[in-house]
ChimeraX commands (.cxc) that place a marker at each C-alpha (Angstrom):
marker #1 position 64.90,92.77,-63.39 radius 0.5
marker #1 position 64.80,96.56,-63.32 radius 0.5
marker #1 position 62.66,96.89,-66.43 radius 0.5
marker #1 position 59.34,97.63,-64.69 radius 0.5
marker #1 position 57.20,95.63,-67.12 radius 0.5
marker #1 position 58.87,96.78,-70.34 radius 0.5
marker #1 position 59.40,94.01,-72.84 radius 0.5
marker #1 position 62.89,93.80,-74.24 radius 0.5
marker #1 position 62.42,90.61,-76.23 radius 0.5
marker #1 position 60.13,89.49,-79.02 radius 0.5
marker #1 position 59.28,85.82,-78.68 radius 0.5
marker #1 position 58.30,83.79,-81.71 radius 0.5
marker #1 position 56.13,80.66,-81.58 radius 0.5
marker #1 position 58.12,77.54,-80.69 radius 0.5
marker #1 position 58.70,74.87,-83.30 radius 0.5
marker #1 position 58.49,71.17,-82.43 radius 0.5
marker #1 position 59.88,68.55,-84.82 radius 0.5
marker #1 position 60.43,64.84,-84.61 radius 0.5
marker #1 position 64.12,63.99,-84.54 radius 0.5
marker #1 position 64.48,60.56,-86.15 radius 0.5
marker #1 position 68.26,60.47,-85.64 radius 0.5
marker #1 position 68.00,60.81,-81.87 radius 0.5
marker #1 position 64.60,59.23,-81.39 radius 0.5
marker #1 position 62.87,62.20,-79.81 radius 0.5
marker #1 position 61.31,65.58,-80.31 radius 0.5
marker #1 position 63.38,68.70,-81.00 radius 0.5
marker #1 position 62.03,72.02,-79.70 radius 0.5
marker #1 position 63.26,75.31,-81.12 radius 0.5
marker #1 position 62.48,78.69,-79.55 radius 0.5
marker #1 position 63.48,81.92,-81.30 radius 0.5
marker #1 position 63.88,85.14,-79.31 radius 0.5
marker #1 position 64.82,88.53,-80.74 radius 0.5
marker #1 position 66.05,91.45,-78.63 radius 0.5
marker #1 position 64.51,94.88,-79.24 radius 0.5
marker #1 position 67.33,97.22,-80.22 radius 0.5
marker #1 position 65.37,100.41,-79.59 radius 0.5
marker #1 position 65.34,99.68,-75.85 radius 0.5
marker #1 position 69.15,99.72,-75.69 radius 0.5
marker #1 position 69.49,102.72,-77.97 radius 0.5
marker #1 position 67.17,104.77,-75.76 radius 0.5
marker #1 position 68.48,103.57,-72.37 radius 0.5
marker #1 position 72.21,103.23,-73.08 radius 0.5
marker #1 position 73.55,104.69,-76.31 radius 0.5
marker #1 position 71.65,107.99,-76.44 radius 0.5
marker #1 position 72.36,109.01,-72.80 radius 0.5
marker #1 position 76.04,108.19,-73.29 radius 0.5
marker #1 position 76.05,110.27,-76.47 radius 0.5
marker #1 position 74.63,113.23,-74.51 radius 0.5
marker #1 position 77.27,112.87,-71.78 radius 0.5
marker #1 position 80.05,112.75,-74.39 radius 0.5
marker #1 position 78.54,115.76,-76.15 radius 0.5
marker #1 position 78.58,117.71,-72.86 radius 0.5
marker #1 position 82.26,116.82,-72.50 radius 0.5
marker #1 position 83.01,118.03,-76.04 radius 0.5
marker #1 position 81.13,121.25,-75.36 radius 0.5
marker #1 position 83.26,121.73,-72.25 radius 0.5
marker #1 position 86.36,121.42,-74.42 radius 0.5
marker #1 position 85.07,124.07,-76.82 radius 0.5
marker #1 position 83.79,126.58,-74.27 radius 0.5
marker #1 position 86.05,126.18,-71.26 radius 0.5
marker #1 position 89.38,127.92,-71.78 radius 0.5
marker #1 position 90.83,127.11,-68.36 radius 0.5
marker #1 position 92.43,123.71,-67.91 radius 0.5
marker #1 position 91.12,123.44,-64.34 radius 0.5
marker #1 position 87.53,123.90,-65.55 radius 0.5
marker #1 position 87.94,121.18,-68.16 radius 0.5
marker #1 position 89.48,118.79,-65.66 radius 0.5
marker #1 position 86.66,119.35,-63.16 radius 0.5
marker #1 position 84.09,118.82,-65.92 radius 0.5
marker #1 position 85.77,115.63,-67.12 radius 0.5
marker #1 position 86.10,114.21,-63.59 radius 0.5
marker #1 position 82.41,114.84,-62.93 radius 0.5
marker #1 position 81.43,113.32,-66.26 radius 0.5
marker #1 position 83.67,110.29,-65.66 radius 0.5
marker #1 position 82.03,109.70,-62.28 radius 0.5
marker #1 position 78.62,110.04,-63.92 radius 0.5
marker #1 position 79.62,107.60,-66.65 radius 0.5
marker #1 position 80.97,105.07,-64.14 radius 0.5
marker #1 position 77.68,105.26,-62.21 radius 0.5
marker #1 position 75.79,104.95,-65.50 radius 0.5
marker #1 position 77.89,101.91,-66.50 radius 0.5
marker #1 position 77.21,100.27,-63.13 radius 0.5
marker #1 position 73.50,100.83,-63.65 radius 0.5
marker #1 position 73.76,99.38,-67.16 radius 0.5
marker #1 position 75.50,96.27,-65.87 radius 0.5
marker #1 position 72.34,95.55,-63.89 radius 0.5
marker #1 position 70.09,95.57,-66.95 radius 0.5
marker #1 position 72.39,94.11,-69.60 radius 0.5
marker #1 position 73.02,90.37,-69.85 radius 0.5
marker #1 position 76.39,89.07,-68.69 radius 0.5
marker #1 position 78.39,87.85,-71.69 radius 0.5
marker #1 position 82.02,86.86,-72.23 radius 0.5
marker #1 position 82.73,88.86,-75.37 radius 0.5
marker #1 position 82.98,92.56,-76.28 radius 0.5
marker #1 position 79.98,94.04,-78.08 radius 0.5
marker #1 position 79.64,97.11,-80.27 radius 0.5
marker #1 position 78.03,98.91,-77.34 radius 0.5
marker #1 position 81.07,98.10,-75.14 radius 0.5
marker #1 position 83.37,99.59,-77.78 radius 0.5
marker #1 position 81.14,102.66,-77.99 radius 0.5
marker #1 position 81.20,103.17,-74.21 radius 0.5
marker #1 position 84.98,102.69,-74.04 radius 0.5
marker #1 position 85.44,105.16,-76.89 radius 0.5
marker #1 position 83.38,107.67,-74.92 radius 0.5
marker #1 position 85.73,107.24,-71.94 radius 0.5
marker #1 position 88.75,107.89,-74.16 radius 0.5
marker #1 position 87.14,110.93,-75.80 radius 0.5
marker #1 position 86.40,112.47,-72.41 radius 0.5
marker #1 position 89.96,111.82,-71.31 radius 0.5
marker #1 position 91.26,113.77,-74.30 radius 0.5
marker #1 position 88.98,116.68,-73.41 radius 0.5
marker #1 position 90.95,117.18,-70.20 radius 0.5
marker #1 position 94.29,117.37,-72.03 radius 0.5
marker link #1:1,2 radius 0.2
marker link #1:2,3 radius 0.2
marker link #1:3,4 radius 0.2
marker link #1:4,5 radius 0.2
marker link #1:5,6 radius 0.2
marker link #1:6,7 radius 0.2
marker link #1:7,8 radius 0.2
marker link #1:8,9 radius 0.2
marker link #1:9,10 radius 0.2
marker link #1:10,11 radius 0.2
marker link #1:11,12 radius 0.2
marker link #1:12,13 radius 0.2
marker link #1:13,14 radius 0.2
marker link #1:14,15 radius 0.2
marker link #1:15,16 radius 0.2
marker link #1:16,17 radius 0.2
marker link #1:17,18 radius 0.2
marker link #1:18,19 radius 0.2
marker link #1:19,20 radius 0.2
marker link #1:20,21 radius 0.2
marker link #1:21,22 radius 0.2
marker link #1:22,23 radius 0.2
marker link #1:23,24 radius 0.2
marker link #1:24,25 radius 0.2
marker link #1:25,26 radius 0.2
marker link #1:26,27 radius 0.2
marker link #1:27,28 radius 0.2
marker link #1:28,29 radius 0.2
marker link #1:29,30 radius 0.2
marker link #1:30,31 radius 0.2
marker link #1:31,32 radius 0.2
marker link #1:32,33 radius 0.2
marker link #1:33,34 radius 0.2
marker link #1:34,35 radius 0.2
marker link #1:35,36 radius 0.2
marker link #1:36,37 radius 0.2
marker link #1:37,38 radius 0.2
marker link #1:38,39 radius 0.2
marker link #1:39,40 radius 0.2
marker link #1:40,41 radius 0.2
marker link #1:41,42 radius 0.2
marker link #1:42,43 radius 0.2
marker link #1:43,44 radius 0.2
marker link #1:44,45 radius 0.2
marker link #1:45,46 radius 0.2
marker link #1:46,47 radius 0.2
marker link #1:47,48 radius 0.2
marker link #1:48,49 radius 0.2
marker link #1:49,50 radius 0.2
marker link #1:50,51 radius 0.2
marker link #1:51,52 radius 0.2
marker link #1:52,53 radius 0.2
marker link #1:53,54 radius 0.2
marker link #1:54,55 radius 0.2
marker link #1:55,56 radius 0.2
marker link #1:56,57 radius 0.2
marker link #1:57,58 radius 0.2
marker link #1:58,59 radius 0.2
marker link #1:59,60 radius 0.2
marker link #1:60,61 radius 0.2
marker link #1:61,62 radius 0.2
marker link #1:62,63 radius 0.2
marker link #1:63,64 radius 0.2
marker link #1:64,65 radius 0.2
marker link #1:65,66 radius 0.2
marker link #1:66,67 radius 0.2
marker link #1:67,68 radius 0.2
marker link #1:68,69 radius 0.2
marker link #1:69,70 radius 0.2
marker link #1:70,71 radius 0.2
marker link #1:71,72 radius 0.2
marker link #1:72,73 radius 0.2
marker link #1:73,74 radius 0.2
marker link #1:74,75 radius 0.2
marker link #1:75,76 radius 0.2
marker link #1:76,77 radius 0.2
marker link #1:77,78 radius 0.2
marker link #1:78,79 radius 0.2
marker link #1:79,80 radius 0.2
marker link #1:80,81 radius 0.2
marker link #1:81,82 radius 0.2
marker link #1:82,83 radius 0.2
marker link #1:83,84 radius 0.2
marker link #1:84,85 radius 0.2
marker link #1:85,86 radius 0.2
marker link #1:86,87 radius 0.2
marker link #1:87,88 radius 0.2
marker link #1:88,89 radius 0.2
marker link #1:89,90 radius 0.2
marker link #1:90,91 radius 0.2
marker link #1:91,92 radius 0.2
marker link #1:92,93 radius 0.2
marker link #1:93,94 radius 0.2
marker link #1:94,95 radius 0.2
marker link #1:95,96 radius 0.2
marker link #1:96,97 radius 0.2
marker link #1:97,98 radius 0.2
marker link #1:98,99 radius 0.2
marker link #1:99,100 radius 0.2
marker link #1:100,101 radius 0.2
marker link #1:101,102 radius 0.2
marker link #1:102,103 radius 0.2
marker link #1:103,104 radius 0.2
marker link #1:104,105 radius 0.2
marker link #1:105,106 radius 0.2
marker link #1:106,107 radius 0.2
marker link #1:107,108 radius 0.2
marker link #1:108,109 radius 0.2
marker link #1:109,110 radius 0.2
marker link #1:110,111 radius 0.2
marker link #1:111,112 radius 0.2
marker link #1:112,113 radius 0.2
view
């Protein structure tokens, strides 16, 4: 959903074996996720947004300007995260990408200080 025909998985041929212990056939299907898709659609855009925030810290001397920049970037990141939640699978554990996105939030918060 939301991928417009882009493949995000590589599917390998299924393997069928006789399972003598259970008296049946065991099917195994292996699927591998393409990492490049997530780097291009999630990690790189977040890196750019964080870089813009860092540039605002370096070039904006007024506190008000930095706060406005950070608030706008935070709103953009929240909207971006909502969009990502529609294309990423729902899982019950924290991934490296989740840690990266949370670290970006924290970095932008420090820019406003």
